C-alpha positions as CSV (number, residue, x, y, z in Angstrom):
1,X,79.3,72.6,-79.1
2,X,75.6,72.8,-80.1
3,X,74.7,72.7,-83.7
4,X,73.6,75.9,-85.3
5,X,70.8,75.7,-87.8
6,X,71.2,77.2,-91.2
7,X,68.8,77.6,-94.1
8,X,71.5,78.1,-96.7
9,X,75.1,77.2,-96.7
10,X,77.8,76.4,-94.1
11,X,81.3,77.7,-93.8
12,X,84.2,76.5,-91.8
13,X,86.9,78.3,-89.9
14,X,90.2,76.5,-89.0
15,X,93.1,77.8,-87.0
16,X,96.3,75.9,-87.7
17,X,100.0,76.4,-88.2
18,X,100.3,73.3,-90.3
19,X,100.5,73.4,-94.1
20,X,99.0,69.9,-94.4
21,X,95.7,69.6,-96.3
22,X,92.5,69.8,-94.3
23,X,90.0,67.0,-95.1
24,X,86.3,67.6,-94.6
25,X,83.7,64.7,-94.7
26,X,80.0,65.2,-94.3
27,X,77.7,62.3,-93.4
28,X,73.9,62.2,-93.1
29,X,72.4,60.7,-89.9
30,X,72.3,57.2,-91.3
31,X,76.0,57.3,-92.0
32,X,76.0,57.9,-95.8
33,X,78.9,60.0,-97.1
34,X,77.4,63.2,-98.6
35,X,80.5,65.1,-99.4
36,X,84.2,64.7,-99.1
37,X,86.6,67.6,-99.7
38,X,90.3,68.2,-99.3
39,X,91.8,71.7,-99.3
40,X,94.8,73.6,-98.2
41,X,94.5,75.4,-94.8
42,X,94.3,78.8,-96.5
43,X,91.4,77.7,-98.6
44,X,89.2,76.4,-95.8
45,X,87.5,79.8,-95.3
46,X,86.4,79.7,-99.0
47,X,84.8,76.3,-98.6
48,X,81.0,76.4,-98.7
49,X,78.8,73.4,-98.5
50,X,75.2,72.4,-97.7
51,X,73.5,74.4,-100.5
52,X,72.1,71.2,-102.1
53,X,71.6,69.2,-98.9
54,X,68.1,68.3,-98.0
55,X,66.7,69.4,-94.6
56,X,68.3,67.3,-91.9
57,X,71.1,66.8,-89.4
58,X,74.6,66.1,-90.6
59,X,77.8,64.9,-89.0
60,X,80.9,66.8,-90.1
61,X,84.4,65.4,-89.5
62,X,87.4,67.8,-90.1
63,X,90.8,66.1,-90.2
64,X,94.4,67.5,-90.5
65,X,97.3,65.1,-89.8
66,X,96.3,63.3,-86.6
67,X,93.9,66.0,-85.4
68,X,90.2,65.3,-85.8
69,X,87.2,67.4,-84.9
70,X,83.6,66.3,-85.4
71,X,80.4,68.3,-85.0
72,X,76.8,68.3,-86.1
73,X,75.1,70.8,-88.4
74,X,71.4,71.3,-89.0
75,X,69.9,72.3,-92.3
76,X,66.4,73.8,-92.0
């Protein structure tokens, strides 16, 4: 998956049948935790982040139970 640049905010889309909470952690490129959020699966689509982030590349880790997905996002 290639990162998609954005000038504004980022949204997530998660497909899951589990009702366990979804945890989202965003780190800058030197490993500092920028934002950590925990929401119910039906609230993920309402989650917006990045509006106050400075220009840069960020690592995003999405976790639910033992499932983990990580990707990069670029803020222009």
